[in-house]
BATITOR-955439 format. One record per residue: x, y, z of N, C-alpha, C in turn; residue in three letters. Coordinates in pm, 1 decimal. Atoms other than C-alpha are relative to their C-alpha. Layout:
// BATITOR-955439
+----------+----------+----------+----------+----------+----------+----------+----------+----------+-----+
:      npx :      npy :      npz :     capx :     capy :     capz :      cpx :      cpy :      cpz :   r :
+----------+----------+----------+----------+----------+----------+----------+----------+----------+-----+
:        X :        Y :        Z :        X :        Y :        Z :        X :        Y :        Z : ALA :
...
+----------+----------+----------+----------+----------+----------+----------+----------+----------+-----+
This chain:
// BATITOR-955439
+----------+----------+----------+----------+----------+----------+----------+----------+----------+-----+
:      npx :      npy :      npz :     capx :     capy :     capz :      cpx :      cpy :      cpz :   r :
+----------+----------+----------+----------+----------+----------+----------+----------+----------+-----+
:     11.7 :    -26.8 :    -65.1 :   8425.0 :  10334.0 :   9114.1 :     35.7 :    110.2 :     97.6 : MET :
:    -82.1 :   -138.0 :    -32.7 :   8485.2 :  10632.4 :   9344.0 :    -50.9 :     37.4 :    153.9 : ILE :
:     14.7 :     -8.7 :   -139.7 :   8553.1 :  10689.4 :   9711.8 :     57.2 :    147.7 :     62.4 : VAL :
:      9.1 :   -169.2 :    -38.8 :   8566.0 :  11005.1 :   9940.6 :    161.7 :     20.0 :     98.9 : LYS :
:    -96.7 :    -33.3 :    -52.7 :   8893.9 :  11134.5 :  10105.1 :    -60.6 :     43.0 :    143.4 : ILE :
:     64.4 :    -24.0 :    -76.4 :   8866.6 :  11244.2 :  10422.8 :    110.3 :     93.7 :     60.1 : THR :
:    -89.3 :   -123.8 :    -26.3 :   9036.8 :  11553.3 :  10635.1 :    106.3 :    -40.6 :     46.4 : SER :
:   -102.1 :     66.8 :    -35.5 :   9270.6 :  11324.2 :  10734.3 :     69.9 :    -64.8 :    -82.5 : LYS :
:    -30.1 :     67.8 :    122.7 :   9324.7 :  11201.6 :  10359.0 :     47.2 :   -135.5 :     19.0 : ARG :
:     44.7 :    107.3 :     11.0 :   9199.7 :  10904.1 :  10448.0 :    -53.7 :   -114.9 :    -88.3 : GLN :
:    116.6 :     -3.0 :     56.4 :   9024.3 :  10679.8 :  10260.7 :    -61.5 :   -156.4 :      9.1 : VAL :
:    -19.5 :    112.0 :    -10.1 :   8844.7 :  10384.4 :  10304.6 :   -110.3 :    -87.9 :   -138.7 : THR :
:    -16.0 :    166.6 :     98.2 :   8817.5 :  10034.5 :  10069.5 :   -148.0 :    -18.7 :     31.2 : LEU :
:    115.2 :    110.4 :    -26.0 :   8472.9 :   9878.0 :   9996.1 :     21.0 :    -84.5 :     49.3 : PRO :
:    -49.6 :    132.1 :    -20.6 :   8476.2 :   9532.3 :  10155.1 :      4.5 :    -87.7 :   -132.5 : ALA :
:    -60.6 :     98.7 :     94.4 :   8414.4 :   9341.3 :   9810.7 :    131.7 :     54.0 :    -10.9 : ARG :
:   -163.6 :    -53.5 :    104.6 :   8750.8 :   9558.6 :   9715.6 :     77.0 :    -99.1 :     74.9 : ILE :
:   -101.9 :     17.4 :    -59.9 :   8936.0 :   9435.7 :  10039.6 :    -66.2 :   -178.5 :    -25.9 : LEU :
:     50.0 :    161.1 :     60.3 :   8743.1 :   9048.8 :   9980.5 :     78.5 :     -6.5 :   -107.4 : ASP :
:   -100.4 :    -25.4 :    147.4 :   8874.7 :   9065.6 :   9619.6 :    138.4 :    -23.5 :     17.3 : ALA :
:   -195.7 :     66.3 :    -22.9 :   9267.9 :   9082.2 :   9747.9 :    -16.9 :    -60.6 :     71.8 : LEU :
:    -36.1 :     69.5 :    -77.6 :   9212.3 :   8886.2 :  10008.8 :     66.2 :     26.4 :    130.9 : GLY :
:   -117.9 :    -78.3 :    -74.0 :   9327.8 :   9089.3 :  10277.3 :   -140.0 :     57.3 :    137.0 : VAL :
:     91.8 :     -8.4 :    -65.8 :   9162.4 :   9172.9 :  10624.5 :     89.0 :    133.3 :    113.7 : GLY :
:    -46.4 :    -94.9 :   -157.7 :   9219.4 :   9391.3 :  10988.7 :    131.3 :    -40.9 :     25.1 : PRO :
:   -135.2 :    -22.7 :    -48.9 :   9625.3 :   9421.9 :  11025.4 :    114.3 :    -43.1 :   -182.1 : GLY :
:    -70.6 :     37.2 :     92.3 :   9713.5 :   9321.2 :  10683.4 :     70.5 :    138.0 :    -60.2 : ASP :
:    -24.6 :   -111.7 :     83.4 :   9893.0 :   9560.0 :  10464.8 :      6.7 :    -23.0 :   -193.8 : HIS :
:     -2.5 :     -3.6 :    155.1 :   9844.3 :   9674.2 :  10093.0 :    124.7 :     90.4 :    -60.3 : LEU :
:    -55.1 :    -65.1 :     77.0 :  10100.9 :   9800.4 :   9849.7 :     20.2 :    106.0 :   -121.0 : GLU :
:     60.8 :    -44.7 :    133.5 :  10044.1 :  10089.4 :   9615.2 :     86.8 :     54.0 :    -78.3 : LEU :
:    -81.4 :    -10.9 :     67.2 :  10242.7 :  10119.8 :   9348.0 :    -13.6 :    136.4 :   -128.0 : THR :
:     51.3 :    -74.2 :     52.8 :  10271.2 :  10352.1 :   9107.3 :     47.4 :      6.0 :   -166.9 : GLU :
:    -57.0 :     38.0 :    159.8 :  10312.9 :  10318.0 :   8695.4 :    -70.1 :     91.0 :   -113.0 : GLY :
:      1.3 :   -139.1 :    135.2 :  10292.3 :  10516.0 :   8350.0 :   -183.3 :    -43.8 :      0.2 : PRO :
:    124.2 :     14.6 :     21.3 :   9892.0 :  10351.3 :   8355.0 :    -57.8 :    104.8 :     87.2 : ASP :
:     83.2 :    -43.5 :   -189.9 :   9803.8 :  10483.2 :   8717.2 :     49.0 :    -68.5 :    142.6 : GLY :
:    -48.1 :     25.1 :   -133.3 :   9839.0 :  10320.4 :   9092.6 :    -55.6 :   -156.1 :    -34.5 : LEU :
:     -0.1 :    117.8 :     -3.5 :   9828.1 :   9977.5 :   9133.7 :    -52.1 :    -25.3 :    178.6 : THR :
:     71.6 :     20.5 :   -176.8 :   9670.0 :   9841.6 :   9522.4 :     63.3 :   -150.5 :    -30.3 : LEU :
:    -21.7 :    167.8 :    -16.5 :   9818.2 :   9468.1 :   9576.6 :      1.6 :    -42.7 :    151.3 : ARG :
:     29.1 :     27.7 :   -165.6 :   9805.2 :   9291.7 :   9912.4 :    186.2 :    -46.7 :    -16.2 : PRO :
:   -171.6 :     34.7 :    -20.5 :  10179.6 :   9291.8 :  10047.1 :      3.2 :   -141.0 :    117.1 : ARG :
:     -5.6 :    150.9 :    -49.2 :  10230.8 :   8923.0 :  10171.2 :    148.1 :    -28.8 :     45.8 : ARG :
:   -170.4 :     26.7 :   -112.1 :  10549.5 :   8810.1 :  10387.1 :     28.3 :    -70.6 :    -58.6 : ILE :
:   -105.4 :     61.5 :     80.1 :  10823.5 :   8705.0 :  10234.7 :     91.7 :    -65.9 :     61.3 : ASP :
:    -20.0 :     96.3 :    -98.1 :  10893.6 :   8374.3 :  10357.6 :    145.2 :    -32.2 :      6.6 : HIS :
:   -106.2 :     32.5 :     30.7 :  11258.2 :   8367.2 :  10228.0 :     71.6 :     93.1 :    110.6 : SER :
:    -92.4 :    -97.5 :    -87.4 :  11351.5 :   8646.3 :  10491.5 :    -63.2 :    -89.4 :    185.6 : ARG :
:     67.9 :     91.3 :   -127.6 :  11160.2 :   8388.2 :  10775.7 :    106.2 :    -75.7 :     26.5 : LEU :
:    -84.7 :    102.5 :    -43.9 :  11449.4 :   8110.5 :  10727.1 :     65.1 :     -6.6 :    122.9 : GLY :
:   -168.4 :    -44.4 :   -144.2 :  11660.4 :   8246.3 :  11090.8 :   -114.8 :    -79.6 :     63.7 : THR :
:     52.2 :     30.4 :   -150.9 :  11345.9 :   8140.4 :  11258.6 :    -18.9 :   -161.2 :      9.8 : LEU :
:     53.8 :    157.4 :     28.9 :  11313.1 :   7759.9 :  11085.5 :     76.9 :    -38.0 :    133.2 : ARG :
:    -23.2 :     22.6 :   -132.2 :  11518.6 :   7637.7 :  11364.4 :    -37.7 :    -11.8 :    122.7 : SER :
:     79.2 :    -15.9 :   -122.3 :  11321.1 :   7755.4 :  11630.4 :   -121.5 :    -86.4 :     53.1 : LYS :
:    120.2 :     65.8 :    -10.4 :  11019.8 :   7571.8 :  11539.5 :      8.7 :   -145.3 :     34.1 : ILE :
:     -0.9 :    128.0 :     16.5 :  11002.0 :   7179.6 :  11662.8 :      3.5 :    -67.0 :   -108.0 : PRO :
:     33.6 :    106.0 :     89.7 :  11030.2 :   6873.2 :  11431.7 :   -152.9 :    -33.3 :      3.3 : PRO :
:    151.9 :     86.7 :      5.7 :  10687.5 :   6751.1 :  11331.6 :   -109.4 :    105.4 :     73.5 : GLY :
:     67.9 :   -174.0 :    -44.9 :  10519.6 :   7105.2 :  11443.1 :    -43.6 :     -4.3 :   -142.2 : HIS :
:     85.0 :     19.8 :    148.8 :  10233.8 :   7106.4 :  11180.5 :     14.0 :    169.7 :     30.0 : PRO :
:     20.6 :   -200.4 :     47.9 :  10213.1 :   7497.5 :  10969.4 :   -105.9 :     97.3 :    114.1 : PRO :
:    113.4 :   -103.6 :    -76.3 :  10043.7 :   7786.9 :  11142.6 :   -123.1 :     16.2 :   -120.8 : PHE :
:     89.7 :    -31.8 :     81.4 :   9728.0 :   7841.2 :  10918.4 :    -76.0 :    119.7 :     46.3 : GLN :
:     26.1 :   -182.8 :    -29.3 :   9676.2 :   8244.0 :  10909.8 :   -181.6 :    -31.8 :     -4.3 : THR :
:    177.6 :    -20.4 :     12.4 :   9299.5 :   8158.1 :  10757.2 :    -70.7 :    -39.3 :     81.1 : GLY :
:     86.8 :     96.3 :    -85.5 :   9159.6 :   7902.0 :  11014.5 :     26.4 :     84.4 :    166.9 : ASP :
:    -11.9 :    -60.6 :   -115.6 :   9345.3 :   8153.8 :  11277.2 :   -121.4 :    131.9 :    -12.5 : PHE :
:    115.6 :   -149.1 :      0.3 :   9108.0 :   8458.7 :  11167.4 :   -121.7 :    -49.2 :    -41.1 : ARG :
:    159.2 :     38.8 :    -26.7 :   8815.9 :   8274.0 :  11166.2 :    -52.1 :    -31.6 :    149.2 : LYS :
:    -51.8 :     21.6 :   -124.0 :   8885.2 :   8204.1 :  11505.5 :   -110.6 :    141.9 :     63.8 : GLN :
:     52.8 :   -113.2 :   -108.3 :   8639.6 :   8416.4 :  11787.5 :     75.3 :    103.2 :     45.2 : ALA :
:    -40.8 :    -40.2 :    -95.6 :   8771.1 :   8703.5 :  11919.9 :     17.9 :     43.5 :    103.5 : TYR :
:     25.5 :     -8.8 :   -145.2 :   8829.1 :   8774.2 :  12265.9 :     58.5 :    136.5 :     52.5 : ASP :
:    -16.5 :   -137.0 :    -68.5 :   8908.5 :   9099.4 :  12399.9 :     61.2 :    -22.2 :    121.6 : PRO :
:    -60.9 :     -0.6 :   -154.8 :   9031.6 :   8984.9 :  12769.9 :    169.5 :    -26.7 :   -103.9 : SER :
:   -168.4 :    -13.6 :     79.0 :   9391.2 :   8905.1 :  12527.4 :     44.4 :    149.2 :    -41.5 : PHE :
:    -31.1 :    -94.1 :     -5.1 :   9390.1 :   9278.8 :  12505.4 :     74.8 :     84.4 :     79.3 : ARG :
:    -34.6 :    -57.3 :   -206.6 :   9454.4 :   9361.5 :  12888.8 :    178.6 :    -77.1 :    -28.6 : ASP :
+----------+----------+----------+----------+----------+----------+----------+----------+----------+-----+
């Protein structure tokens, strides 16, 4: 696959690649240099670092489902 580098040194990745990685707008990618070249992988949340927030969640509160949230319609009025 060949991608073009813009004058600002930016690269646009094809949607099928981002879909295969399971990432979307706002997600982060990690680029790692190795002996065989570069590796691109999604940067996932380290849930162990969120332990201090656990006490702030009321007992019995259902877990937040990121996938369901992403499927909701975007409402531009929230940006004001």
